[in-house]
N, C-alpha and C positions, 0 to 999 in steps of 0.2 A: 624483530623492531620492538622497543618498549613504546609502552602505549602514550609517555609522554612526549616522545618525538614524532607518533604520528599524529597526535593531537596539534604539534607545531607545524606539521606538513600540512595538516588541514586547512590551518590558520592561513599558512603561505599559498595554497591554493586557492583559498576564499579570495585574500586580499591581491593575487598577482594579477597580470594581464587574462584577459580571454584570449586563448589561441585558436587558431582553425578556423575563425570567422572573416570569411572576407567582407570586406566593406568598400563601397565606392567613396572616391574623394570627395568630400564635402566644403565648400569655399567658407571662411570668414568663420574658423573654428567653431562650428555648429557640430551639435551631438545627434548621434543616431541612436533611437532609443530601441532597443532588442525586448524580444518575448522574456519573460522571467525576470525583469526588474534591472536588467543591467543597460549601461550607456557607455559610451566611450567618445573620445576626441579624435576626428578624422582630420589630418593635417599631414597626409603624405603629400597631396598636390604641392601645397607650398614648398616641404623639405627637397621635393623633386625639382621644383623651379629653382630655387636657391643655389642647389650644388650643380644644375647642370648651366647655369649664367655663366658666361665667358668672363665676365667681369665684376662679378660679385665681391670677389676678395674675402668671403666669409663662409663657414660652413654650419649648414645647418642640419639638426637632427631632432629626433623625437624627445625632448626633454624630460627626465621624471615629474619634474615639479607640476608640467601641464600634462603627464601622459594618462595614457586610458587604462589606469588600475580602476578595478570595479569588483563588487561584491555582488554574486549571484543569489537571490533570494533563496534558492534550492539549496545551493551550499551551505546558506547561512543558516538553515533549519538543522542540517547534517550537523555541523558544527556546533550549533547550540543544543543539539541532543547529548553529545560528547562531553560539552561543559556543564551540562546537567548532572552527567554521569560523575564528572570528578569532583565538581564543588556542590552538589546536592545537600540541602540544609544551609546553604550560603548565601543561596541567591532566590529574590522571589519567585513566585511558581508562574504569574503571569508575567511574562516578559515579551514585548512587542518586536517585530523586526526591524523597526526604527531605534529601539534600544540597542540591539546587538549590533547594527551597523555604527551605533554613536560608540559602542565598548570598543569595537574593532579598529576604528577610526582612531580611538582615543590612544590605545594601544601600540598600534602598528602604524600611527601617521603616515613614516617613510615609504612603507610598504602598499598603503592603502590610499592614496591621494584621491578624494572625490574628483569625479570628471569635470573639467571646467568648460562652462558653456561662456558664449560669447558675453552675455550680460554679465556674468560673473566675472569674467576676465577684465571686462571694464571696470567692474566695481572695485579691483584692487589698484586699479591707475588712479590715485587719488588727489593729482592736482588740479586745482582749480584756477582759473585765469584770477590774476590779481587785479583788482580796480585800478584805474590810471589814477584816480584819486591818492590811492594809496603809494603807488610806485614813484609819483611825483613829489612824495615827501620823505623818501628813502634817500639817504645819501650813496652818492656811486663813487667807488674805490678805483683808482688809476695808477700808474707807477712809470718810472721815468721809463725811456727807450736806452737809456744807459746802463740799467743793470743787467747784468751777464747772468744768464741761466743756462743750465746745462743742457744739453741735446736729448737728453734720456733722464728721468725723475721716477722713482716710486717711493710713496712716503713709507711705505712699509719697511722698506731698507734703511732709508733715510732717520728714521726713528724707531729702529727694530727693538726699544725696550717698551713701546707702546705696543701691549697685546691687543688693545682694541682696533688699533689701524687694520689689523688681518683679520679680523672676526666678522664671519658671513651669517646675517640673521634671516629670520623668515617673519616676514609681516602676516602670513596666513590669507584669510577671507576678508581681511580688514583693509579699506582703502586707505590705510595708514603712510603710505610712503613718504609723503609731506613731512609726517612726524619722524619716520626712521632717518630719514636724511638729515636731518636737523639736528636730532639727538645723537646719531654717531659723530656727527664732524664737532661737534661740542664736547662731547667726552675723549676725542683724539686729542683735541686742542688743549684740555688740561693736562694731557700726560705731555704733550707737546711742550707746554709754556711754564707746567708747574710739576712736573715730574711727579703726575696722579693717575694711577691705572685704575680707573673707576668705570662703573658700568650706570650710565642714567636712564633713567624711566621714560619709556614710550609711552606707557599706559598714562602718565601723569598729564602728559601734553595734550593725547587723543581726549581722554575724558575730561580734562579740567579747563582746557583754554576755552572750550565753548564757542559761540559765535564768532568771537575775535579771530579765533583760526578758521573757523569755515565749520565743517558740521562733523567733525569726529572720523568714524569710519566711511562716511560718504564722500570723503576728501576736505581739502583743506588747503592754506595758503603757505608756502614754504616762508614767505619773510615774516608772515607774522608770528611762525612758531619761534623764530630769533628775538621776535619782540615781547613773547612770553616770558623768555628767558631773562630777559632784562627786568622787567617788572615784577614777576611772579617767582622766577627760578624753577627749577626741575630737580624732584628728588633721585633718589639714586633706584636702581632696577631691583634693588634688594627690599627697599621698603614699598614700592610698588609695581611688582611684576608685571609683564604683560603676558597674563594668562586670559583665558574667558571664563564664561560663567559655570562652569560644570567642572572646572579644573583640568582640561585639556590645554597643554601648552600647544600655540599656534605650529603647523596651520589647523585650525579647530575642526569642529565636527560637523557645520552647516556650512551650506553653500554659500551666504554672507552674514561676516559676523558685523552685530550691531555695536554699536558705540558703548564702551562701558560706563559704568556710572562712577562719577567723581566723588569718591569718600574723603578724600584729604586726611586719609590715616594709613599710616604703616602695617602692614601684612605683618611685620615680625615685632614681636612684644618689644616693650621697652627703648623702640626708636620712635621719636618725634618727628612729625611731619614736616615742621618747619625748621628743625635743624639739618634736616637731610637735603634741605635744598642747595642747589649750586646754580650760580647765576652767571647769567654774559655782560660785560661792558656795554656792547652796544650790537646794533643789525645794521649790517650794509648790505648793498648789491656789489658785485664787482663788474667792471666795465667788460665789456661783451669780445673786445679785442685779445686774441689768443694770447698775446704776450702779459696782459695784465692778468688773466685767469692764472697764467703759471706763475706767474712772480708771486701772487698770494698764496698759492699753495706751497711754493718753494720757500718762504718766507714764514708762514703763518700756520699752515696743515691744511688738510683735505677741507674741499667746500662742497655744499649741495647745489646741485645742478637739475632743473627740470627739464623734461623734453617731449616731444611727441611721439609716441608709441604706435606703430602698424603690428598688424597681425604676424608679419614675417619676424618680428622682433622676439615673439614668443618661442622661435625655433632654433635661436642662436645657439651656437655651440662654440665656435672659435673663428679666430682671425678679426681682421676690422670690421666691423658693423658700418652698412649702409644700407637705406630703405631700398627695397628691390620690389616687391609686391604685397598686396594685401591691403585691406581698407584700414584708416584711421581709427585707432581704439580709444586713446586719451591722453592726458598728460601723466607724467610717472617723474618721481624724485628719486634720485640716486646722490651716491657720493662720489666725487671725482679725488682721486689719489694721485694721480701722478701723466705721465704723458711719454711717448718715444716716438721711432719710426721703425718700420719694417723693414727686411731687407731690401724688398721691392722698392723702397724710399717714399712710401705711405707714411704720412703723420697720422699720428692717433694720441687719444687720450686714454687712460685706464681708470676703470669705473668700478665699484663695486657696487652690486645690486642687494636687494632683501627679500630675494626668493629661494634662500636657502642653496646649499654647495650641489644640491642635484639639477641644479637650472646653470646653463651657459658654461664657461670656462671655471669649473669649481666656484661659481658664484660670481665669477668678475666677467666683463666685456669690455671691448674695445672700440672706439666709433672713430669715424673720420676727424680729424683735428683739421682747424681753421677754414672751414667751409659751411660753419653754423648747421651740421647735418642736423634734421629734426629738430632744429631751434635747439641744441646743446649748449649754444654759447651765449644765449640771449638772456638767460633766468639763473644768474650766479648768485649764491646769497650765501652769507657768512656772517661772524661775530667773533669777538676775543671774550676770553674765559675770563672771569672776573674773580677776585680774592675775597668778596663778599660772603660770609657765611662761611668760609672755609676752615674746616677741622684740620688742626697741624698737630703732628705730636711735637714733644718739647721734652727736655730734660733739664731739672732743676737740683737746688740743693734738697728739694723735698721729695725727689723722686722723678718718675716717668710718668707721663700723662698726656693729654690732648686738651686743645684749647682752639675754641671757635673764632676767626679771624673777624 
């Protein structure tokens, strides 16, 4: 076996789950700390309760996004000695265990997800209750009952030219779900209504909206994200990408990611911040009746929805989710892209999460439709894309170019 291959195997061993250690189930997604600096999520009891429940309607599993991937300190020291052997002269002599963990977490983030404690899990559930004074000032959209809607609908196939609709992102350890849901829906709608496949910046919204939207990585208000789009617009992801402060793409290297600094400057040279802004015409709520929500998605594209998350939701793998067991963790925002009915006659909503494709059904999940399960039909918000500041390609007698509308 070659030395590079041996090194890779050592990295995978260090990043992989600790096998052969029995652990008693601990409720509420708590961690058990082992000797040697390792820790793991204990969730077998919740998985067992769901999968044995006669009326659950969905399957639970040990999702990789929250799985007990750990790095043992002793293994790290062995790994580091190999790294020094191959990279001597290129690394500082004094490097701490924390530095090595950070390095491996950045390099092999998908294999080495940091174990998630209850407090950390709650932190990524970033929807704050919207003040009634704000809600009373937001228009509510309804649709006539005469509007005919299909029994099943999937925005990914309805607008197959829009790549962003089927893209699953990862919010990492930042409570930015409120921003992800809004940005994802707006960029989808730019494609649906203006045939523009663009990726917009979550970082702009999280860092620059400030107290208007809430507390950045410590949570925010979905409707205020849409108001930010109306007033300030949002730049492209190329201009202001979703990166943490040490260059790791999310999920980051720390248990909780602090709100990034608003720089109002594109990371790409020769790009101007204000020229990269994309706006929304308006910000509105959609009436909680399922017919109105379906009509809004059918006519205008995906919507942002907020709902209450319980412990069992972290273990969702497939099927139509409904809350079975576990305590309330917090509020979460996602993108609703469609609906349908199972062979057993159970109506559901189809939604895209932002916990990477390792979670749930390839990043997606279904939840019961028509019963306001976990409040999924109560807080539905959206807005229409604007032509303001839009860059259009054009042909003229003087050649091909672009123009800002």
